[in-house]
C-alpha positions in Angstrom: 14.4 -30.3 13.1 13.0 -31.1 9.6 9.6 -31.2 10.7 10.3 -27.9 12.4 11.0 -26.9 9.3 8.1 -27.7 7.3 5.4 -26.8 9.9 7.0 -23.3 9.6 6.9 -23.1 6.0 3.6 -24.9 6.1 2.2 -21.7 8.4 4.1 -18.8 6.2 1.6 -20.9 3.4 -1.7 -20.7 5.6 -0.9 -16.8 6.7 -0.5 -15.8 3.3 -3.4 -17.6 1.4 -5.9 -16.1 4.6 -4.0 -12.8 4.1 -5.2 -13.6 0.3 -8.4 -14.6 0.6 -9.1 -11.7 3.3 -9.5 -9.2 0.7 -13.3 -10.4 -0.1 -13.3 -8.0 3.2 -11.7 -5.0 1.1 -14.7 -4.5 -0.7 -15.0 -0.3 -0.4 -12.0 -0.1 -2.7 -12.7 1.6 -5.8 -10.3 3.9 -6.9 -6.8 3.4 -5.9 -3.9 6.3 -6.3 -0.4 5.2 -7.2 2.2 7.9 -6.6 5.1 6.7 -8.2 7.5 6.5 -11.2 8.8 2.7 -12.3 6.8 0.9 -9.5 3.7 2.0 -10.7 3.1 -0.7 -14.0 3.9 -3.3 -11.6 1.9 -2.3 -9.0 -1.2 -1.2 -10.5 -1.0 -5.0 -12.6 -1.2 -6.2 -9.0 -4.2 -3.7 -7.8 -6.0 -4.8 -10.1 -5.9 -8.8 -10.0 -6.4 -8.0 -6.6 -9.9 -6.4 -6.7 -10.8 -6.3 -10.6 -10.6 -4.3 -14.0 -12.8 -2.4 -13.2 -11.2 0.1 -10.0 -10.1 3.1 -11.0 -6.2 3.3 -11.3 -4.8 6.6 -11.2 -1.4 7.4 -11.9 1.2 10.3 -10.9 4.2 10.8 -11.0 5.4 13.9 -9.5 4.2 15.6 -6.1 2.5 18.5 -7.5 0.6 15.9 -10.0 -0.3 13.8 -7.2 -1.6 16.9 -5.5 -3.5 17.8 -8.5 -5.3 14.1 -8.6 -6.1 14.5 -4.8 -7.8 17.6 -5.5 -10.1 16.1 -8.4 -11.0 13.4 -6.8 -10.5 11.5 -3.6 -9.5 8.3 -3.5 -10.2 4.7 -1.5 -6.3 3.9 -1.0 -2.6 5.9 -1.8 0.2 4.3 -2.8 3.5 5.9 -2.5 7.1 5.4 -3.4 9.2 6.2 -0.8 11.6 7.6 -4.1 9.2 9.4 -5.7 11.1 11.7 -8.6 12.2 14.9 -8.5 13.4 13.6 -5.4 11.2 15.0 -2.4 11.3 12.3 0.6 8.2 10.6 0.6 7.6 11.5 4.5 7.9 15.2 3.4 5.0 14.5 0.6 2.6 12.6 3.6 1.7 15.5 5.2 1.0 17.4 2.0 -1.4 14.4 1.3 -2.8 14.8 4.2 -3.8 18.5 3.9 -5.8 17.7 0.7 -8.3 16.1 2.6 -6.8 12.2 2.3 -7.9 10.2 5.2 -7.8 6.8 3.9 -4.9 4.2 4.1 -1.5 5.7 2.2 1.2 2.8 1.8 4.3 3.4 1.5 6.9 1.9 -1.4 10.0 1.4 0.0 13.2 -0.2 -1.1 15.5 -2.0 1.9 14.4 0.7 4.2 15.9 1.2 7.6 13.5 0.3 10.9 14.6 4.1 11.4 13.1 5.3 7.9 10.3 2.9 8.4 9.4 4.5 11.9 9.7 8.3 10.6 7.1 7.3 7.2 4.7 5.6 9.8 5.4 8.7 12.1 4.5 10.8 9.4 1.0 9.4 8.9 1.6 6.2 6.4 -0.5 3.1 7.2 2.1 1.2 7.1 5.6 0.8 4.2 5.9 -2.8 2.2 9.7 -3.2 0.9 9.2 -3.3 -3.0 10.8 -7.0 -2.8 7.8 -7.9 -0.6 5.0 -6.6 -2.9 2.6 -8.6 -4.0 -0.9 -9.7 -3.1 -1.0 -10.9 -0.1 1.9 -8.1 1.6 -1.3 -5.3 0.4 -4.1 -7.2 1.7 -2.1 -7.2 5.3 -0.8 -4.2 4.8 -4.6 -3.0 4.2 -5.8 -5.1 6.9 -3.1 -3.5 9.3 -5.2 0.1 8.2 -8.7 -1.4 9.3 -10.1 0.1 6.4 -13.9 0.7 6.9 -16.1 -2.6 6.6 -12.5 -4.6 7.1 -12.6 -6.8 10.2 -8.7 -7.5 11.2 -7.9 -11.4 12.4 -6.9 -10.3 16.5 
């Protein structure tokens, strides 16, 4: 049994290392919009570590501010906090973002999202849903590969 556990742990770590290394293939990301409250600084730091400090990372703390930011300039990637103040559910915000012309990957961050809520977010147009407890560079890379950004070849 100890060998199986070690094998599973090693496979898990190798998979995560491959995901982090895959960020080199995500070269089209130059501008990111984070629509969130409290998680913005943490998420912005991860994004800058992944893609460099020359990357434009904009933040919006409300739906109105997010729609204004999208109207001014379309980002390459949008992160949306499921618990966006002032309390509008993410599955209602996603169609508004899409109506502003944003067609790129939209990743929702959530805390303890149920399978039903995750499915509703994906059906609303999210590329992926990441639990806040799993928010790190490997999980973000996995979500971006899943979204199949242009210039990205996901391992089949």
